[in-house]
C-alpha positions in Angstrom: -28.2 231.4 -225.4 -32.0 230.8 -225.5 -33.9 232.7 -228.2 -37.6 232.7 -229.0 -38.8 234.6 -232.0 -42.4 235.4 -233.2 -44.1 237.0 -236.2 -42.7 238.4 -239.3 -39.7 240.7 -239.0 -36.0 240.0 -239.5 -34.3 240.9 -236.2 -30.6 240.7 -236.1 -29.1 241.1 -232.6 -25.4 241.7 -232.2 -24.4 241.6 -228.5 -21.0 243.1 -227.9 -19.8 242.7 -224.3 -17.0 245.2 -223.6 -14.6 244.0 -220.9 -13.3 246.4 -218.3 -10.3 246.3 -216.1 -10.6 246.8 -212.4 -9.7 250.3 -211.3 -6.8 250.3 -208.8 -8.5 253.2 -207.0 -11.6 251.0 -206.3 -10.5 247.4 -205.8 -7.2 245.6 -205.8 -7.5 242.0 -204.5 -5.4 240.0 -206.9 -2.1 240.4 -205.0 -3.2 240.5 -201.3 -2.5 236.9 -200.5 0.7 236.5 -202.5 4.1 236.4 -200.8 6.5 238.5 -202.9 10.3 238.6 -202.9 10.1 242.3 -203.6 7.5 244.4 -201.7 4.7 245.9 -203.6 5.0 249.7 -204.2 3.0 251.9 -201.8 -0.5 252.3 -203.0 -1.5 255.9 -203.9 2.2 256.8 -203.4 1.7 256.4 -199.7 -1.3 258.8 -199.4 -0.9 260.9 -196.4 2.0 258.8 -194.9 5.3 260.6 -194.5 8.3 258.6 -195.9 6.1 255.6 -196.8 9.0 253.7 -198.5 11.7 254.5 -195.9 13.9 256.0 -198.5 14.7 258.8 -196.0 15.7 256.6 -193.1 13.1 256.7 -190.3 11.9 260.2 -191.0 8.2 260.5 -189.8 8.4 257.3 -187.7 9.2 256.7 -184.1 9.4 253.7 -181.8 6.2 252.6 -180.1 6.3 250.8 -176.8 9.4 249.2 -175.4 11.0 247.9 -178.6 13.7 249.3 -180.8 13.5 250.3 -184.4 16.0 250.6 -187.2 16.3 251.0 -190.9 17.4 247.9 -192.8 18.7 247.5 -196.3 18.1 244.2 -198.2 20.8 242.6 -200.5 19.0 244.2 -203.5 19.2 247.6 -201.9 15.6 247.9 -200.7 15.1 249.9 -197.5 12.6 248.9 -194.9 11.9 249.4 -191.2 12.4 246.7 -188.5 11.0 246.6 -185.0 13.2 244.4 -182.7 13.9 243.7 -179.0 10.1 243.6 -178.5 8.6 242.9 -175.1 4.9 243.4 -175.9 2.6 242.6 -178.8 2.4 246.3 -179.8 6.1 247.1 -179.5 6.8 248.3 -183.0 6.9 251.8 -184.7 4.3 254.4 -185.3 3.4 257.5 -187.2 0.8 260.1 -186.2 -1.6 261.5 -188.8 -4.7 263.6 -188.8 -8.0 262.1 -189.8 -11.1 264.0 -190.7 -14.6 263.1 -189.6 -16.7 261.2 -192.2 -13.8 260.2 -194.4 -12.9 256.6 -195.2 -9.2 255.7 -194.9 -7.7 252.7 -196.7 -4.5 251.3 -195.3 -1.9 249.0 -196.8 1.7 248.0 -196.1 4.1 245.2 -197.1 5.0 243.2 -194.0 7.3 240.4 -193.1 8.6 238.7 -189.9 12.1 237.7 -189.1 11.3 234.0 -188.8 8.5 231.6 -189.4 5.0 233.1 -189.9 2.9 235.2 -187.6 -0.2 237.3 -187.7 0.7 241.0 -188.0 -2.0 243.6 -187.5 -2.2 247.4 -188.0 -3.8 249.3 -185.1 -5.1 252.8 -185.0 -4.7 254.4 -181.6 -6.7 257.6 -180.7 -5.8 260.2 -178.1 -8.8 258.9 -176.0 -6.9 255.6 -175.6 -9.4 253.8 -177.9 -7.8 251.4 -180.4 -9.2 250.0 -183.6 -7.6 247.0 -185.2 -7.6 248.0 -188.8 -6.7 244.7 -190.5 -4.2 241.8 -190.2 -2.5 239.2 -192.4 -0.2 236.2 -191.9 3.3 237.5 -192.5 6.1 235.1 -193.5 9.8 235.2 -193.3 11.5 235.4 -196.7 8.9 237.3 -198.6 6.5 240.3 -198.4 2.8 240.0 -197.9 0.3 242.9 -198.4 -1.6 243.9 -195.3 -4.7 245.8 -196.0 -7.4 247.4 -193.9 -8.5 250.8 -192.8 -11.0 252.9 -190.7 -13.9 255.3 -191.1 -13.2 258.4 -189.1 -16.1 259.2 -186.7 -14.5 262.5 -185.6 -11.6 264.7 -186.6 -8.6 263.8 -184.6 -5.0 262.8 -184.6 -4.5 259.1 -184.8 -1.3 257.0 -184.3 -0.7 254.1 -186.7 1.2 251.1 -185.3 1.8 247.4 -185.8 1.4 244.4 -183.5 2.2 240.7 -183.4 1.6 238.5 -180.3 4.9 236.6 -180.8 7.4 239.1 -179.3 10.3 236.8 -180.3 10.0 237.9 -183.9 10.9 241.1 -185.5 8.2 243.0 -187.5 9.5 244.3 -190.8 7.4 246.8 -192.8 7.8 248.6 -196.1 5.7 250.8 -198.4 3.0 252.0 -196.1 -0.1 253.8 -197.4 -3.0 255.6 -195.8 -5.3 257.1 -198.4 -8.4 259.2 -197.5 -11.7 259.1 -199.5 -14.8 261.1 -199.1 -18.0 259.1 -199.1 -18.8 260.6 -202.4 -15.6 259.3 -203.9 -16.2 255.9 -202.3 -19.7 255.7 -203.9 -18.1 256.7 -207.2 -15.8 253.7 -206.9 -18.8 251.5 -206.2 -20.7 252.7 -209.2 -17.7 252.2 -211.5 -17.3 248.6 -210.3 -21.0 247.9 -210.8 -20.8 249.1 -214.4 -17.7 247.0 -215.0 -18.7 243.8 -213.1 -22.5 243.7 -213.1 -23.4 245.1 -216.5 -22.5 244.8 -220.1 -22.8 247.1 -223.1 -25.1 245.5 -225.6 -25.5 246.5 -229.3 -28.7 245.4 -231.0 -29.6 245.8 -234.7 -32.9 245.5 -236.4 -33.1 244.8 -240.1 -35.7 243.9 -242.7 -35.7 240.4 -244.3 -33.4 241.7 -247.0 -30.9 242.7 -244.3 -31.6 246.4 -244.9 -31.2 248.3 -241.6 -34.6 249.3 -240.1 -34.5 253.0 -239.1 -36.8 254.2 -236.4 -38.0 250.7 -235.3 -39.6 250.7 -231.9 -37.7 248.5 -229.5 -38.8 247.4 -226.0 -36.4 245.6 -223.7 -37.6 244.0 -220.4 -35.5 242.2 -217.9 -37.1 238.9 -216.9 -34.5 237.6 -214.4 -31.5 239.0 -212.5 -28.2 237.0 -212.5 -27.1 238.4 -209.1 -28.7 236.6 -206.1 -30.1 239.2 -203.7 -32.3 237.5 -201.2 -33.7 237.5 -197.7 -34.0 235.1 -194.8 -37.3 233.3 -194.3 -38.9 231.6 -191.3 -41.8 229.3 -190.5 -44.3 232.1 -190.4 -44.3 232.1 -194.2 -46.5 228.9 -194.1 -49.3 230.5 -192.2 -49.4 234.2 -193.4 -50.6 235.0 -196.9 -49.4 238.6 -196.4 -45.9 237.4 -195.6 -46.0 235.1 -198.6 -47.0 237.9 -200.9 -44.5 240.3 -199.4 -41.7 237.9 -199.8 -42.4 236.4 -203.2 -42.9 239.8 -204.8 -39.4 240.8 -203.9 -37.0 237.9 -203.5 -35.9 234.9 -205.5 -33.2 233.7 -203.0 -33.5 232.7 -199.4 -32.0 231.0 -196.3 -34.2 229.4 -193.7 -33.3 231.1 -190.4 -33.8 228.0 -188.1 -36.0 225.4 -189.7 -33.3 223.1 -191.3 -31.0 223.1 -188.2 -30.5 219.9 -186.2 -32.2 221.2 -183.1 -35.3 222.0 -185.2 -35.6 218.7 -187.2 -34.6 216.2 -184.4 -35.7 217.7 -181.0 -36.0 214.2 -179.6 -33.3 211.6 -180.4 -34.4 209.4 -183.2 -37.6 211.3 -184.0 -36.9 213.4 -187.1 -39.5 215.9 -188.2 -39.0 217.8 -191.5 -42.6 218.9 -191.8 -41.9 222.7 -191.5 -38.7 222.6 -193.6 -40.5 220.6 -196.3 -43.4 223.0 -196.4 -41.0 226.0 -196.8 -39.1 224.2 -199.5 -42.4 223.5 -201.3 -43.4 227.2 -201.0 -40.0 228.3 -202.4 -40.2 226.0 -205.3 -43.7 227.1 -206.2 -42.5 230.7 -206.3 -39.2 230.2 -208.1 -37.1 230.9 -205.0 -33.7 229.3 -204.6 -32.6 228.1 -201.2 -29.3 228.1 -199.3 -29.2 225.1 -196.9 -28.6 226.4 -193.3 -27.1 224.5 -191.7 -25.9 220.9 -191.4 -24.0 221.4 -188.2 -23.3 224.3 -185.8 -20.1 224.2 -183.8 -21.4 226.2 -180.9 -22.0 223.8 -178.0 -25.1 225.8 -176.9 -26.7 225.2 -180.3 -27.0 221.4 -180.3 -30.2 219.5 -179.7 -30.5 219.1 -176.0 -30.1 215.3 -176.1 -26.8 215.7 -177.9 -25.2 217.8 -175.2 -26.6 215.9 -172.3 -26.4 212.2 -173.0 -23.9 211.4 -175.8 -20.4 210.1 -175.5 -17.9 210.9 -178.2 -18.6 207.6 -180.1 -22.4 208.1 -179.8 -22.0 211.6 -181.1 -20.0 210.3 -184.1 -22.9 207.9 -184.9 -25.5 210.6 -184.4 -23.7 213.1 -186.5 -23.3 210.6 -189.3 -27.0 209.9 -189.2 -27.8 213.6 -189.2 -25.6 214.6 -192.2 -26.9 211.7 -194.2 -30.5 212.5 -193.3 -30.6 216.2 -194.1 -28.2 216.3 -197.0 -29.8 213.3 -198.8 -33.3 214.6 -198.2 -32.6 217.9 -200.0 -30.0 216.7 -202.5 -30.2 218.6 -205.7 -32.8 221.0 -204.4 -30.5 223.7 -202.8 -27.9 226.0 -204.2 -25.6 225.8 -201.1 -25.0 224.1 -197.8 -23.5 225.8 -194.7 -21.9 222.6 -193.7 -20.3 223.7 -190.4 -21.5 226.9 -189.0 -19.2 229.2 -187.0 -16.2 226.8 -186.7 -13.8 229.6 -186.1 -15.5 230.8 -182.9 -16.5 227.4 -181.6 -15.2 223.8 -181.7 -17.8 221.5 -180.2 -17.3 218.8 -182.8 -13.5 219.2 -182.9 -13.3 218.8 -179.1 -15.5 215.7 -179.3 -14.4 214.1 -182.6 -11.0 215.4 -183.3 -9.3 218.3 -185.1 -10.5 217.1 -188.6 -14.2 217.0 -187.6 -15.2 220.0 -189.8 -13.1 218.8 -192.8 -14.6 215.3 -192.6 -18.1 216.7 -192.6 -17.4 218.7 -195.7 -16.1 215.6 -197.4 -19.2 213.6 -196.6 -21.6 216.4 -197.6 -19.9 216.8 -201.0 -20.2 213.0 -201.6 -23.9 213.1 -200.7 -24.7 216.2 -202.7 -21.9 216.7 -205.3 -23.7 219.4 -207.3 -24.1 221.8 -204.4 -21.6 224.4 -203.1 -20.3 223.8 -199.6 -19.7 226.9 -197.4 -18.0 227.9 -194.3 -20.2 230.5 -192.5 -18.8 232.9 -189.9 -19.6 236.1 -188.2 -17.4 239.1 -187.4 -14.9 238.3 -190.2 -15.8 241.5 -192.1 -18.0 243.4 -189.7 -15.8 243.6 -186.6 -12.1 243.9 -187.1 -11.2 243.3 -183.4 -12.4 239.7 -183.3 -9.2 237.9 -183.9 -10.8 234.4 -183.8 -12.6 235.0 -187.1 -10.1 237.4 -188.7 -9.7 237.0 -192.5 -6.3 235.4 -192.0 -7.7 232.8 -189.6 -10.7 232.3 -192.0 -8.3 231.5 -194.9 -6.2 229.2 -192.7 -9.3 227.2 -191.6 -10.5 227.0 -195.2 -7.1 225.7 -196.3 -7.2 223.0 -193.5 -10.6 221.8 -194.8 -9.3 221.7 -198.4 -6.2 219.8 -197.4 -8.2 217.0 -195.8 -8.0 213.8 -198.0 -10.6 213.9 -200.7 -11.3 217.6 -200.3 -8.8 219.0 -202.8 -11.6 219.6 -205.4 -14.3 220.6 -202.9 -16.8 223.0 -204.3 -16.2 225.5 -201.6 -17.7 228.9 -200.9 -16.9 231.6 -198.4 -19.9 232.7 -196.2 -19.6 236.0 -194.3 -22.6 236.6 -192.1 -22.5 240.4 -191.9 -24.2 241.1 -188.5 -23.2 244.8 -188.2 -23.8 246.9 -185.1 -25.7 250.1 -184.9 -22.6 252.3 -185.4 -20.9 253.4 -188.6 -19.7 250.3 -190.5 -16.0 250.2 -191.3 -16.3 250.1 -195.0 -12.5 250.3 -195.6 -12.0 247.2 -193.4 -15.0 245.4 -195.1 -13.5 246.1 -198.5 -10.0 244.9 -197.5 -11.5 241.6 -196.2 -13.4 241.1 -199.4 -10.2 241.8 -201.3 -8.2 239.4 -199.2 -10.7 236.5 -199.3 -11.6 237.2 -202.9 -8.0 236.6 -203.8 -8.4 232.9 -202.9 -10.6 232.5 -206.0 -13.5 231.1 -204.0 -16.9 232.7 -204.4 -18.0 235.0 -201.5 -21.6 235.3 -200.3 -22.8 237.7 -197.6 -25.1 235.2 -195.9 -27.0 236.9 -193.0 -26.7 240.7 -193.4 -28.4 242.9 -190.8 -27.7 246.2 -189.0 -28.3 246.9 -185.4 -31.2 249.2 -184.3 -30.2 252.9 -184.3 -31.1 256.2 -185.8 -28.9 255.7 -188.9 -29.9 252.0 -189.5 -31.3 252.6 -193.0 -28.2 254.6 -194.1 -25.8 252.0 -192.7 -27.8 249.1 -194.2 -27.5 250.8 -197.6 -23.8 251.3 -197.2 -23.2 247.7 -196.3 -25.3 246.3 -199.2 -23.7 248.7 -201.7 -20.3 247.7 -200.6 -21.1 244.0 -201.0 -22.9 244.3 -204.3 -20.2 246.4 -205.9 -17.3 244.1 -204.9 -16.2 241.8 -207.8 -15.6 238.8 -205.4 -19.1 238.8 -204.0 -21.5 236.5 -205.8 -24.6 236.7 -203.7 -26.2 238.5 -200.7 -28.8 237.2 -198.3 -30.2 239.4 -195.6 -31.5 238.2 -192.3 -34.2 240.8 -192.1 -38.0 240.8 -192.7 -41.4 241.9 -191.5 -42.0 242.5 -187.9 -45.0 240.1 -187.8 -42.5 237.3 -188.7 -40.4 238.0 -185.7 -37.6 240.0 -187.3 -36.6 242.6 -184.7 -33.0 243.6 -185.5 -33.5 245.1 -189.0 -37.2 245.3 -189.8 -38.3 245.9 -193.4 -42.1 246.0 -192.9 -44.4 246.9 -190.0 -47.4 244.9 -188.8 -49.5 246.0 -191.8 -46.6 245.2 -194.2 -45.9 248.8 -195.0 -42.3 249.6 -195.5 -40.1 250.8 -192.8 -37.3 253.2 -193.8 -34.9 250.2 -194.0 -37.6 248.5 -196.2 -37.5 251.5 -198.5 -33.8 251.1 -198.8 -34.1 247.5 -199.9 -36.8 248.1 -202.4 -34.9 251.0 -203.9 -31.8 248.9 -204.3 -33.8 246.0 -205.8 -35.1 248.5 -208.4 -31.7 250.1 -209.0 -29.8 246.8 -209.5 -32.0 245.6 -212.4 -32.7 247.1 -215.8 -36.0 248.8 -215.9 -38.3 248.6 -219.0 -36.6 250.3 -221.9 -38.4 251.9 -224.8 -36.3 253.3 -227.6 -35.9 253.5 -231.4 -33.2 252.4 -233.7 -30.8 254.8 -235.5 -30.2 255.2 -239.2 -28.3 251.9 -239.3 -30.9 250.0 -237.3 -28.8 250.0 -234.1 -29.4 250.7 -230.4 -26.7 250.6 -227.7 -27.7 249.9 -224.1 -26.0 249.0 -220.8 -27.8 246.0 -219.2 -27.4 244.3 -215.9 -26.5 240.6 -216.3 -29.6 238.4 -216.5 -32.4 237.3 -218.8 -34.2 239.6 -221.1 -37.1 239.8 -223.6 -36.9 242.2 -226.5 -39.7 243.2 -228.9 -39.0 245.1 -232.1 -41.8 246.7 -234.2 -41.7 248.0 -237.7 -43.6 251.3 -237.8 -44.4 250.9 -241.5 -45.8 247.4 -241.6 -46.7 247.2 -237.9 -45.1 243.7 -237.8 -43.1 242.8 -234.8 -40.8 240.2 -233.4 -40.1 239.1 -229.8 -37.1 237.1 -228.6 -35.4 236.1 -225.4 -31.7 236.5 -224.7 -29.3 236.4 -221.8 -26.6 238.8 -220.8 -23.8 237.1 -218.8 -20.4 238.0 -217.4 -19.2 234.7 -218.8 -19.6 235.9 -222.4 -17.3 239.0 -222.8 -18.2 239.0 -226.5 -21.1 237.4 -228.2 -22.7 237.6 -231.7 -26.3 236.5 -232.2 -28.2 236.7 -235.4 -31.8 235.8 -235.8 -33.5 235.7 -239.1 -37.3 235.4 -239.5 -38.7 235.3 -243.0 -41.5 237.7 -243.7 
């Protein structure tokens, strides 16, 4: 705790950080990846599901597809439902419920399969024939795993809830199903509560005279000097030539990711001719303005996103040599200057390096990057994991599986790993229930989650949907940083634009500026009570406090920090008069 004190008043600061438990109605991610011998009780008592725990045989449920269903009873007397004799992935059982337009529906169920382990998904089927994959999990035989997900209802309609697994040889077992509706107002209330619990602390400050007599009515000013939560914005090469862009960016953001300028195809367009001029210039600008940088990226697994000479001319052994030179070049050049590396970009959707260099290509690159830059966090970085539930390639279950493969590679057991979720949302209503379930699921791994490239597609509700996504990310306990891939139109940002050609805010820009202001403590002016105390709720970060004695006009200023790492802290500063 860094403290500076000036002038001639005794200022005693007692900082009490009151811990809070996480509300089950808001977030519950501590059990989502555990495999339990006894299934978890139905959340919210099952919500609107009839017979959620199957204590009344199969009441409310019916077979779906060509399979058969039956109630089973475990040795300990627990009743559950089993789908067997399955011919198709969706052969299971279903229940029809009514959903209301505008409401958010969170889903959960304990699932198991009859042998091995398989991905089991929940699907919401509408009368139109449209289906929404609401979430999935890797289910195992011999224990129960919690499947979480959900939908946002875009219209009032009946919807059929069913389960699917591609391996029709296994039975799907399910217990304690829940579907709980929330209004958007209730959802926002959960977010506010989580922000208070996870992003702020209650601070008690006392001002006394030099003889330790409490100073009643002392004027106290508190100003936040730095936020602890990284909320930033993508940056591109136009920052080097536009003073307006520089001023716009530096006045708002202290965290960034370069959109293209560190990528291999940007720094080595011709084999053997590296050019870091633009990236170096952007690093220099960031340092001069106190902006922290995420390194993006060392490699990209998409075959279309390699330098042209890599795709056209290199054999596997030549690629191995070129890749080794690339990783040593870029990681060594910026060693200790970045807060993160996206080591392998999009290695769930693509496998260029795996096909050329073997299944452990990604894992080996993570090992090398950590050896070259041991103080920096190493991220996977993937799209559609939280924004599009129907993309099975990057489902949260597959994300976790790939992360575990990387960590199991020799030497990677202690990898400083991070989970990067890009967050490229479409123009329609974002599925906040699914997004939260993904953050719950991946948050349970214990690794920090960053939303790394957030934007929202062009549409009439873009500002509203951008705000919903950002609020969901910021309020979730597992999320430790957010970077948006947005910006001014003059810099070429055309998906989510924050400023027009004159650097005036767009409606989405207004949203971002409003959230920046909301997620920090504004200047506070107050006076102490009869015992010299004030009690305030402060966002985590750095602060400067000034206390002034109204009688003597003497004052003291000191700096302090409020952090989530210190649930309780006592600080006393004595300055002789």
